[in-house]
C-alpha positions as CSV (number, residue, x, y, z in Angstrom):
1,M,167.5,-62.7,8.8
2,I,166.9,-59.5,10.6
3,V,164.6,-59.3,13.7
4,I,162.8,-56.0,14.3
5,D,160.6,-54.8,17.2
6,D,158.9,-51.9,15.4
7,T,157.9,-51.0,11.8
8,D,160.1,-47.9,11.7
9,S,163.2,-50.2,11.7
10,F,161.9,-51.8,8.6
11,R,160.6,-48.7,6.7
12,R,163.9,-46.9,7.1
13,H,165.4,-49.4,4.6
14,H,162.5,-51.0,2.7
15,S,159.3,-49.5,1.3
16,H,157.4,-52.8,0.7
17,C,157.3,-56.4,1.7
18,V,155.2,-59.6,1.6
19,V,153.9,-60.6,5.0
20,T,152.5,-63.5,6.8
21,I,151.2,-63.3,10.4
22,G,151.1,-65.9,13.2
23,K,152.6,-67.5,16.2
24,F,154.5,-70.1,14.1
25,D,154.8,-72.3,17.2
26,G,157.1,-75.2,16.3
27,V,157.6,-74.1,12.6
28,H,156.2,-77.5,11.7
29,T,155.6,-78.8,8.1
30,G,152.3,-76.8,7.9
31,H,154.2,-73.6,8.7
32,Q,156.9,-74.5,6.3
33,L,154.4,-74.7,3.4
34,I,153.2,-71.2,4.3
35,L,156.8,-69.9,4.5
36,Q,157.4,-71.4,1.0
37,Q,154.4,-69.4,-0.2
38,L,155.8,-66.3,1.5
39,R,159.3,-66.7,-0.1
40,A,157.8,-67.3,-3.6
41,K,155.5,-64.2,-3.4
42,A,158.4,-62.1,-2.1
43,A,160.5,-63.2,-5.1
44,E,157.6,-62.5,-7.5
45,F,157.3,-59.0,-6.2
46,G,161.0,-58.5,-5.7
47,V,160.6,-57.4,-2.1
48,P,161.7,-58.9,1.3
49,S,159.7,-61.7,3.0
50,L,158.5,-60.8,6.5
51,V,157.0,-62.9,9.2
52,M,155.0,-61.0,11.8
53,L,155.4,-63.0,14.9
54,I,152.9,-62.5,17.7
55,E,154.6,-62.5,21.1
56,P,153.5,-63.4,23.6
57,H,150.8,-65.6,22.2
58,P,147.4,-64.0,22.8
59,E,146.3,-67.1,24.7
60,E,149.2,-66.5,27.1
61,F,148.3,-62.8,27.5
62,F,144.7,-63.5,28.3
63,A,145.2,-66.6,30.5
64,A,144.5,-66.4,34.2
65,T,147.3,-69.0,34.8
66,P,149.9,-70.6,32.6
67,R,147.9,-73.8,32.7
68,D,145.0,-72.1,30.9
69,C,146.9,-71.9,27.6
70,P,148.4,-74.4,25.3
71,A,152.0,-75.4,25.9
72,R,154.5,-73.9,23.5
73,L,156.1,-76.3,21.0
74,C,159.3,-74.2,21.1
75,E,160.7,-71.1,22.7
76,L,161.2,-67.8,20.9
77,S,164.9,-68.2,20.4
78,E,164.4,-71.6,18.8
79,K,161.5,-70.3,16.7
80,L,163.7,-67.5,15.3
81,Q,166.4,-70.0,14.5
82,L,163.9,-72.2,12.6
83,L,162.5,-69.2,10.7
84,E,166.1,-68.2,9.7
85,E,166.7,-71.7,8.5
86,Q,163.6,-71.3,6.3
87,G,165.2,-68.4,4.5
88,I,163.0,-65.6,5.8
89,D,164.4,-62.0,5.4
90,F,162.7,-60.3,8.3
91,V,160.8,-61.2,11.5
92,Y,158.8,-58.5,13.1
93,K,158.1,-59.4,16.7
94,L,154.7,-57.8,17.3
95,R,154.3,-57.4,21.0
96,F,150.8,-58.5,22.1
97,D,149.9,-56.2,25.0
98,E,146.9,-54.3,26.2
99,E,147.3,-51.6,23.6
100,L,147.3,-54.2,20.7
101,A,144.5,-56.1,22.3
102,C,142.4,-52.9,22.2
103,M,143.3,-51.8,18.7
104,R,140.4,-51.8,16.2
105,A,140.9,-54.1,13.3
106,E,140.8,-51.2,10.9
107,G,143.6,-49.5,12.8
108,Y,145.6,-52.8,12.7
109,I,145.4,-52.9,8.9
110,E,146.1,-49.2,8.3
111,S,148.8,-48.4,10.9
112,I,150.7,-51.7,11.1
113,L,150.3,-53.4,7.7
114,V,149.8,-50.6,5.2
115,Q,151.6,-47.6,6.7
116,G,154.0,-49.5,9.0
117,L,155.2,-52.3,6.7
118,G,154.2,-51.1,3.2
119,L,152.6,-54.5,2.6
120,Q,152.2,-55.6,-1.1
121,C,150.9,-59.0,-0.3
122,L,149.5,-60.7,2.8
123,I,149.4,-64.5,3.1
124,I,147.0,-65.5,5.8
125,G,144.6,-68.3,6.7
126,N,140.9,-67.7,6.0
127,D,140.2,-68.3,9.7
128,F,142.6,-65.5,10.8
129,R,141.0,-63.1,13.3
130,F,142.5,-59.9,14.6
131,G,141.8,-56.6,16.2
132,H,139.7,-55.7,19.3
133,K,137.3,-58.5,20.1
134,R,138.7,-60.4,17.0
135,R,136.4,-58.4,14.8
136,G,138.8,-58.4,11.8
137,D,138.6,-61.3,9.4
138,F,139.6,-62.5,5.9
139,A,136.7,-60.7,4.3
140,M,137.7,-57.4,5.9
141,L,141.3,-57.9,4.7
142,Q,139.9,-58.5,1.1
143,R,138.1,-55.2,1.2
144,Y,141.1,-53.3,2.5
145,G,143.3,-55.1,0.0
146,E,141.2,-53.6,-2.8
147,Q,141.3,-50.2,-1.1
148,Y,145.0,-50.1,-0.5
149,S,146.2,-52.2,-3.4
150,F,147.7,-55.2,-1.7
151,E,147.2,-58.8,-2.7
152,L,145.6,-61.2,-0.2
153,V,146.5,-64.9,-0.6
154,E,145.0,-67.7,1.5
155,T,147.6,-69.9,3.1
156,A,148.0,-73.4,1.7
157,S,147.2,-76.3,4.1
158,C,149.5,-79.2,4.6
159,V,147.6,-82.4,4.9
160,H,149.2,-85.7,5.8
161,N,147.1,-88.9,5.8
162,G,143.9,-86.9,5.6
163,V,144.8,-84.7,8.6
164,R,145.6,-81.0,8.5
165,I,149.0,-80.4,10.1
166,S,148.6,-77.6,12.7
167,S,150.2,-76.7,16.0
168,T,147.1,-78.1,17.8
169,Y,147.5,-81.4,15.9
170,V,151.2,-81.5,16.8
171,R,150.4,-80.9,20.5
172,E,147.8,-83.6,20.4
173,Q,150.2,-86.1,18.9
174,L,152.9,-85.2,21.5
175,A,150.4,-85.7,24.3
């Protein structure tokens, strides 16, 4: 697995990829199902799989104190190891900072996903929000997918005993 900090590093060697975006805190069974989808779509398109990892977590960036955000399930180094064990080709550490927090959703799609990564397919939850004031959503991604010819796939949900497995659920169980 190759870890990159900017899209230029990726585009020098690859013109397209299949992407999923998230914090992937803990790389639990819910995440593992999404990563299975990612690998399968990447194989279908014959391009690399890429996890866009948001660091630091937006909750951490906006928190007044560390106690104001959820505890991490694992640190970045452990998360990278777990993603590598899942057979991911690339991890793009997208730095969440003031510039990214102020970026319009349209700019996020055009400059990072389309021009930056050459996205052929995006696998994302239907509740994913992005861009300045979280104005970007699944419906916007669908419109841009049609415009820029990338496929949009909703993430699968892992349900165990009637409960959706998520980082929030894992934190609650640990507490």
